[in-house]
Every structure is written in structure tokens, then in C-alpha cells.
C-alpha angles and dihedrals in degrees: 000000000000124000094259091055089050091050090049091049090050091052092050093046093047094051094044094051104033109025111168086185091067104096140098115267111214097192100046119149092204137021128187131182120220123193133184106202092190094069106007097249110155130179138176114211119204122196131191116197133202104194105305093337124099101236098179142350136189138172142208133187138076140279148118123313092261095053093044093047093044090052093050094046090047091055092051089048097049101040111108093017126118119246088253092053091045092052090052093049092048090051092049092049093050091047090049093052091045090048091241096127136036095166103141093204091056094042090055088065088066092069107187092355087080084078087083093060094107092053085084086072091059107064093186090059099045095090090046092056093043099047097092094038093054090044094054090043089055091047092052094043092052095050108029134048114275 
């Protein structure tokens, strides 16, 4: 295993075991439930906006280490971004997991979320990694112009 894979594993482990993003947000502007019927993972995403900027996000729920870590890393990645930037980052992440992009310049926009790049090699974990990303995509599409 090379040093980048070790770093990515560390990021995933840290977020799955010690997520400071896992909490209920009492003043959320939007909430969306995401569910993976294949394995039973379920999350509730909360989002607080400041104009068109994502001011804060949090999540609650249960699931495997990959889904919980992916949700937490996604929150860290999207906080402080505009809705437009968030939509682009979500698109890039989904394309990365589905092996539809390898553009390094685009992948850099994912920040720590690039740690999930190798999940594309584990078909049974793809939906786990994508749960939060599809949930936030639904949240944005329902409430903001497409």
C-alpha cells in the first residue's frame, strides 16, 4: 500500500469513528432523508444556508463505516461552498465513484473526498459511499434552480 492509500484510509477511519459532523442541527433550513435499501443505511442531512452559501451541515442516522465516513467528509467538503460549487463537487464525486472521470484538475476539487476513489473497485460499497452525495443532490435539486 502506498502512502496516499494509507492517508486515504486514515481519513476514512477518522471520519467513521469520530465524526464531529454527526449531530442534530436544531436550526437547519433544510433536511433530507437518504436511505439505502440494499443494506439499511439511513441518514438525515441537515443544512443551514447563508444566502447561496452552505453555512453549516450535520447528519444523523446509522450505517456502515463507508457511508458514515463519506457523509462526514462530504459535509467538510461542502461547508462554505456556494450551491453552484456544491453541485459541481457532488457531480465530480459521483463521476469519480462511477469511474466516469479521472480528470486530476476536477478531482482536486474534492479535497479529502478523493479518499473514496478506490471504493469504485468495491461494487458492494459504491451505494454506501454515494448515499449522502445523492441525498444532498436531491436536497439541492428540490430547493434550488437546476
